[in-house]
N, C-alpha and C positions, 0 to 999 in steps of 0.2 A: 504494500500500500504506500503510495507516494503522498506524504503529508506536506511536501515542500511548497514554496512560493512559485517555483517554476513548474508548470504543468502538473501541479499537485493540489491537494485539498486546501492548503492555506491560500494559494493563489485564487482559488474559486471563492473562498470566504472573503478575501479582499475585494473582489469584484462585486460581490453581493452587497457589501457595505457601501461601496462607492457609488452604487446605482441610485442612492437617495430615495429608495422606494421602501415603504413600510413592510410590505410582504417580503421583499428581498432581505431587509434588515433582520426580520425574524428567522428567515432561513439561515442567514449568516450566523446568528447567535447559536442556533441549533448545531450548525456545522462546527463552530468553534468548540462547543462542548464535546462533540464527537472527536475532534482532533486532539483536544486536551487529554482525553482518555487514552489515546494511542501514542502521544508524542514521546513519553518517557521510556517507551520500549524502542524508540528510534535511536540508532547508534550514529547517525549522521549529524554532525554539528555544523554543517555548512550553512551559509546564508541562503543559498538558492534552494536547497532541498532538505534542510534539516532543522535542528532545534534553534539555531541562531536566527533563522528566518522567521520561525513561528514566534519567537520572543519579540523580534522586531515588529511583527504584525500586531501583537497585543499592545505593545508600546505605541505604535502608530495609531491604532484605533482609540486608545486612551487620549493621545495627543489631539486627535481630531474630534474628540468628544462623541464618538460613536459608542464608547463603552464608559459607563459610570463606575469606575473601579479605582482601587488603590494599586497602581502598577508595581510599586515597590514590594508590596506584600505578595502579589501574584507571581512576580518574576524574581523573587529573592534567590531561590535555588538556581534558576537559570543564570542570573547575574554571576553567581559564585562559580559556576562551571565554566562560563564563557571567559571570565577573568583568568582562570587557570589555563584555559586553552590559549588565550592571548599571550600569556607569558611563555608558554611552551612554544608557540609558533615563532615568536620573536627571538627565541633562543636557537632556532634552526639556522643553518648557513644561508639558505635561499628559500624562504617561505614564498608561497604563491602570492603574487600581487593581488589577484582577484580575491583570494581568501582574506588578505589584510584589509582590502577595501570593504569586504562584507562585514568584518569586525567593526570598522569605522561606522558603517551604517547602523549597526546595533547600538553601539555605545553613544553615538550622537543622538539617536532617538530617545534612548533612556535618559541621557543628560537633559534633554528638553522636557521630559515629563515632570509635571508639578503635582505633588501629592500633599494632602493635608497632614501637617505634622511630620513632614518627611525628615529622614535621617540625613544630616549634613554629610556624614562620612560616606554614605553610599553615593551621593552625587559627586563627592570629591573623588571617589574611586573611579567613577565613570570618566571624569575629566582627566585623571591621571592616565588611564588606559588610552584615551584619545591622544594625549601628549606623547606617549610612547609610540603609538602607531604613526602619528604625524612625523615624529623624528625619524622613524624607519623609512617612511616614504620620501622624505626630503633627502635623506642620505642616499637612497636609491637613485634619485635624480642626479644628485651631485656626482655619484660614482659613474653614472652613464656619461655625463658631460666630461669628466676627467679622462675617461677611457677613449673618447672621441670616435671610436668605431661603433657607433650606435646602430644596432640592428633595427629592422622594421618593427619587430616585437617590442624592443626597448622604447622606440619612439612612440608607439601606440600606448604602452604602459605609462610612460612619463606624461603624456598629454591627458590620459585618463586620471592620473594622480592629481594633476594641476586643477582639473575640473572639480574633483572631490574636495581638495583642500580649499579652493575658493568658495565652494558651497558651504563647507563646514564652518569656516571662520565667520560666516554671517551669523552664526549662533553661539560660537565659542571663541573667546580671545586666545590667540596663540602668538607669543612674542616674536616680533621681527619677521613674521612670515609674509606680510604684505609686500615688503620690499623685495624679498626673494621671489615671490610669485611673478611680479612684473618682469623681473630679470629673466626668469625661466621662460616666460611666454616669448619674450624677444628672442632668446637663444633658439628656441625650437621653431619659431617662424623663419629665422634666418637659415637654420639647418634644413628645413623643408625646401626653401627656395633654392639653396645650393644643391641639394640632392636631386631635385627635379631637373636641374640643368646638366649635372655632371654624370648621373647614373644611367647606364644603358639598361640595367635590369630593374628599373624603378618599379616597386610593387605598389601600383597606384591605389588599389582598394584599401590596403592596410594603412598607408600614409594618409589617404583621404579621410578615413575614419578618425585618425588622430587629429587631423586638421579641424574636423568638426567639433571634437572635444575642446580644442583651443578656442574655437569661435564661440561656443556656448559659454565657456569660462570667461572670455573677454567681455561678453555682453553682461554677464552677471556681475563682474567686477567693475564694470563701467570704464574699461580701457577703450575708449571710443576710437582713438587712432589705430590701435591694434586691431580692433574689431573691423574697421573699414579695410585695413590691409588684408586681413584674413578673408573677408568677403571677396575682395579683388582676386586673390590667389585661388580661392575655392572655385569661383566661377570660371576661371581659366582651366581648372581641372576637369570641368565638363559634367556630364550627366551623372556620374557616380556621386558627385558632391550634391548636385541639385535635386536628385531623386532620393537621397538618403533620408530616413525618417527623422534624424536629428535636425537636418536642415529644414524639414517641413515644420517641426516643432518651433524652431528658431524663427522662421519667417512669418508665422501667423499665430496669434494667441489662441484661437479657437481650433480645437482638434477633437475628433471622435475617438476618445481614449478607449472606448469599448472595442475598437478595431485593432488595438495594439496587442501583440502577443505578451504573455506574462513577463518575459525577460525585458521587453521594451518598456512596459508599464512601470516595472520596478526601477529601471534605469532613470526614467523621468522623475519618479517619486523620491529618489534618493540622490538626485543631482541638480534639480532645477528648483529655483526659489519659488515657493508656493504662490506668491502673488502674481507670478508670470503665467500661470496656467489655470485653466478651468477644468475641473474633473468632469468626466462625462456624467450626464443625467439622462434618465429615461422619462 
């Protein structure tokens, strides 16, 4: 049984709540109860398919006031387990960037939760986990830049990280990161332009997706000059850029989110400032 956010029951529950329909809301509550009975037999702790994603879902529904709960009480055991997993992952030589970004999703949403009589130390633990994760991600970017031989995968990951960091610091202060962010944006824009000119085996699809991460990030951070430069570069890249779902989200505020696959919906909900989007309604 797939209880995950990607093609699983948690993803189905998320869509039921976002539909803003009373009947769907009741179905969502029933489905949440069913998942809660099954989730602790799940051995997968990933954001996309496991316990971390289900914990994020509960925290998200609390944050959006779909659930009237004390999320600290509900997620106390989940917090403790994911905290241990975070320390273990950061202790590995090369943890998966996507896994680290999934942990950022969880702790950021938990940090944003407000509960009556909340425990200061629990919120502090969330912020400290985020600081550890942010430091790892920034070090990853700096190591890629120092290496100079940036692979298409590295470029894509670095741009995805910049989008996540820019989104996250709208909700949580992280010292000195704003200056680093704009410098990193400039570096990867110049890298992309040089690579496109000099590389005979330019992997257009991978680089184009990274470029779109940069564009979304520049828009959210209000780097207007960089945003215009990215638009100019992207439009020169052609149809892959213009037909990508990220560009469609970027270029118009209204979108039928019910048509987005689970992975794309989660990407929007965990990377795009809420005021910039309108969730789908039936």
